[in-house]
N, C-alpha and C positions, 0 to 999 in steps of 0.2 A: 846467836845465843844469849837465852835469859837467865840472868844468873841472880842467885839470892845468897845474901851474908846473913846468918842467923847467930843472933846474940845468945850460945850457951852456957855464959858461966853467971851471968848476971851485973855486969862492970859497967856501969852506964856509959853510955856510946859507946861499947867496943864495935859492935856492926859497923858502924861507921866509920871508925878508925880502920878496920880491917879493910870497908868498901874504899877508901881514899888509896890505902896502900898499894892494893888489887891495881886497881887503877892506873898508879902507878907503873906497874908491871905491866901494863897493857891488856887489862881485863877489861870487858864492858863495866859501864857504871850497872850497879846492883839494887834489888829489891831489898832491903830492910825489915828484917822480923828478928823475934825473939824465940826463943826457949822455954816456955814461962816455967820449968821444975828448974831451970839455971842450975843443973845437975850434969852435966853432960862433961864428961873426965877425958875422952879423947877426941880429938877433932876428926869428922869425917866428911866428905864430900859425897854427897848423895846426888844422883842424876837418873833420870828417866828412862825408859828403854831406848835404846837407840842414840843415845847422848855418851857411850863410855868414854869415846874419844876424848870428847870434851870436858869430861870431867877427869882422865889422864892429865891433860893439859893444864886444869887447874889447879889438880894438885902438886903439878911440877913447878908451879909457879909460887907456892907456900913457902914462907921464909926459910932458911935452914933449919935444921932441927926441930919442925913443925909436924912431925908424923903424920898424915892422913890415912884413914881407911875410906875406902871406895865402897859406895852400898847402891844397889839398883833399888829403886822407890817405885813404887805406881803412886799416882796423885799428887805427883807434887805440881806447885803453879806456873814455875819455871821449869828449864831445862835441866839445871844444876845447882844445887845448894850447898855452901860451905857452912857447916853448923861449926861455932870454935868451941873448942874445948879447953879444960884447964891447962893443956898439955902447951897450948900455945902460950899462955900466961906466961909460963916457965920455962918455954923456949925465946921468950922474945923480954927477957926480964932485965937484959942489961940495959943502961942508960941511954946507950947509941940505938939500940932497936927500940926500946919504947918513943923516943921522939922521932923516930924514923914512922914509925905506927901512929903519933898522933900528927905527922906531917910536917914536923921540925926538921928533918932532915933527905937529902934526895936518897929515894929505895936503893940505890945503886951503889951508894957510900958504904964503907967498911962496916957492917952492923956488927 
């Protein structure tokens, strides 16, 4: 599966932080991109036709409290794309969660 993590909030390095966290959850290394408007409110998991199961697996691996919307999309460069929204920032704002996303804690520790 080809995974893409896209920064939809404009926080510098956010896609890379999320990618590190996802790799710790057993997901493949991702292609990192930006959503130039940086106005994504709700995290979503986009997927190409035939990749719904992969998208559900990715959505299930997101941190607790990060809701995700699953959207089939044509024209993706990969199979599944996680577009980080402002809800991700709110759900992971505790110091331990921020440290885990930044790579400072084991992802299985109490977030």
